[in-house]
Every structure is written in C-alpha cells, then in structure tokens.
N, C-alpha and C positions, 0 to 999 in steps of 0.2 A: 594724809599728812603732807605738808608742803616741805620740800627739800631745800634747805638754805643754799646749798651749792648750786642747785639748778636755778634758783632765783638770782644768784650772783651772776651766773652765766647769761641769763636772760637780760640782766641790767646792762650788759656790755654789747648787746646787739644794736647795730646802727639801723635807724629807720630806712636808710638808703639801701640796705642789704635785703630788704623784705619787699616783695611786690605788694602794693596797696590792696589788691584783691584778696590776698592771703591773710590780711589783718582782720580781726574780729571787729565788727561795728558795735561799739559800746551802747549805741542806742537800742540795739536788739537784745541786750543782756537783761535778763530778769533774775534778780537775786532772791532766793528763798532759803528757808531753814529756820529752825527753832533757836539755835544758839549762834553766837558770833562765829564760832569755828565752822559750823555747818554753812553759814552764809559765805564765809571766806572761801571754803572749799568749793561751794557752788559757783561763786564768781570765777575762781581760778579755772575750773573745769570749762566754763564757757568762753572766757577771754583768752586763755592760753598764756600769752605773755602780758603781764600787767604793765610792762614798761612801753610796749608798742601795740597800738590799736588804732582803730579809725573812729572818728565821730562823723557819721555820714560818709562823705567822700574824702574827708580830710585826714591824712595820716598824722598820728600824734605819737611823740616820744617823750616820756617823762623821766626825770632823774632827780635825785636828792643829793644835796651836799652833805658830806660826812662832817659831823660836828661832835665835839666832846660835851657841850652843854646839853642838859636835858630840856625838854619842852617846859617843864615846871620852872626851871631857872630862867628861861627866856621870858616866860609870861610875867614872872615876878619882876624882872628887870624892866620890862616894858611898862608895867603899871607904876613901878617906882619912879620912872622917868617922866610920867605925865605931870603936867602942872595943873594943879587944882585950884 
C-alpha cells in the first residue's frame, strides 16, 4: 500500500537535490499486474519517487496544482464553452 504522507514528502523534493544518476530512468520501467492497484504498486516499486525521475539522460520533476474543482466539472465546463 502506498503511504499518502510519504507521497507528500516525495512531492516536495527538488530535482536539484537529487543526483541525476540516482533517478530512475522511466524508459526502463515495465509495468505489470492484473489490477490497477498491482500495476501502481509495481510502478512505484520501480520508479521510487513518481515526482522525480529521468527520461533517458534528462531529469524530470512533475507537480500538480491543487484545485477544488473535480476533473468531471472541468471537462463539463470545457465542452460547454466550445462553440458548435
């Protein structure tokens, strides 16, 4: 099981504080498992920190903006705003 507190700690790590050689190359990650939970746990076991990794030789740091709106509401608003 993935610990929410550990994920929050990982999300605060700066890409500049980690040597690129220590980051997992995501191109080498092979995800397997029967269920979504198994696949997620398999991914996490291989990548370590899902917020900091490498793609080839390029270090990558991802983050997400905190938002009160759900994805469902955002999608509905997007399609409502389209001119048909």
